[in-house]
N, C-alpha and C positions, 0 to 999 in steps of 0.2 A: 504494500500500500504506500509506503514511504517513497518507493521508487516512482510510482505513478504521480504522486504529488510533486516530487522534484522535477520530473520530466514536464509536467504541466506548467510549473513555474518557469522553467527554462524556455519553454515554447512561448509563453506569454511575454517574457522579457525580450526574446528575439523578435517577436512580432512588433513590439513597441519600437525597437530600433529601426525596423523597416518602415513603419508608419511615420516616424519622426524625421525622416530624411527630407531635406529641402529639395524643391524642384530645380532641376538642372536646365538652364536655358541654353539652347543650341546656338552656336556662333552664326551670325548673319554673314551673307556674302555669297556670291556666285549663283546659288540656287534662289531664284526669286520667289516671292510669297504669292500664294493663291489661296482662296478659301478652301477648306478641306472638302466641302460638298461639291464644288464645281471643278475640281482638278481632274485631268485625264491625261493619258499618254505617259511619257517618261517622268513628268513632274510628280506623279503619284508616288514615286519611289521614296521621296523624302518628305512629302506632305501628308498623304493618306494612302497607304498601300492597298486599301480596299478597292480603290478605283482601278487598279490593274485588273481586277476581275470583271470589270464592265466592258473593256475594250480588248479584244484579242489581236493586237497589232504588234508590229516589229519596228524598231527604230534605233537611232543612235543620235545623241546630242553631245556637243562639245561646247562648253561655255567659258567665257573669260570676262574679266571686268576691265574697265578703264577708270582709274581714279587718280586724281592729282597728277596727271601727266604720265602716269605709269600704265603700260598696257600689259594685261594678263599677269599681274602679280599673284592674283587669286584665280584659280580655274577649277573646272570640274567636268566630268563626263559621265554619261549614263547610257547603258545599253539595255534594251528591253525586248522581250520576245515571249510569246505564249504565256502571258500573264505573270512573267517573272522578270526581275530587273536586277542589275548590278550597277552600282554607282561609286565614284571616287571624287573627292574634292580636296583641294589644298587651298586653305585660306591664309593669306599673309597676315601676320601678327607683328606689327612694328615694335611692340613692347616685349617680345620674347619669342618663344618657340611657335612656329607656324602650326596650324591645325592640319592634320591629315586624317581624313575620315573615309571609311569604306561602308557601303550599305548594300545589303542583300534583301530583296523584297519579293513577296509573292501575294497574288490576289486570286480570289475565286468567286464565281457567282453563286448565290444562294437563291435560286429561282430567277424570275425575270426582273424583279424590282429591288433586289438587295444583294450587296457584295460584302465579302469579308476579306481582310488581308492582314499581313503581318510583316514586320521588317526587323532586321538585326543591324545595328550600327556599331562600328568599332572605330574608336579614335586611336590610331596607331601612335601618333604623337600629338602633343598639345600642351598648353601651359596648365600647371596646377592639377586640378581635379579632372581635366580632360585627358591627361596622359594615360594611355593604356586603359581606356574606359569602354565598357560594353553596355549597350542600351538596347532594349526591346520595345517594339511599338505594335499595338494591335489596333485595327481600325475597322469601322463599318461604314457603309454608305448605302444610300437607297434613293429611290424616286417615288413620289406619290403619284396619284392618278393624274395630277396636273403637271405644270412645268416646274414645280419646286423639287429641289434635291436636299437631302440632309446627309451629314457626315461628321 
């Protein structure tokens, strides 16, 4: 009985540490922002992977930025096919280590009006808490009977 109580207390304490973690904001740059409900194509890889389940298309994107007279200091690429995608981006960080991020995403339809998707992000290099960081993302999106989408 003591063992069950100790394991229960340990589980509750570990649950509290998971719940108490602050939200990690992702670095901006290269991949532009779109609302999660209206994203489609390769952009779904980093915004809402569920949208990959809506469109069964193939493509490749290479993106770079122009900032303060510098061309392509930050850049990224994404390849997507058959509702799967792989992306990489390098974001210039003038104050320290540059961000290097890899994303693997997958989407699937759940009927005609709903999609489910997930992605795995890995920051190979980055400043502070971003260095060697693993992140998971789960998303849903759908369309109502009208022109409205949710995600």
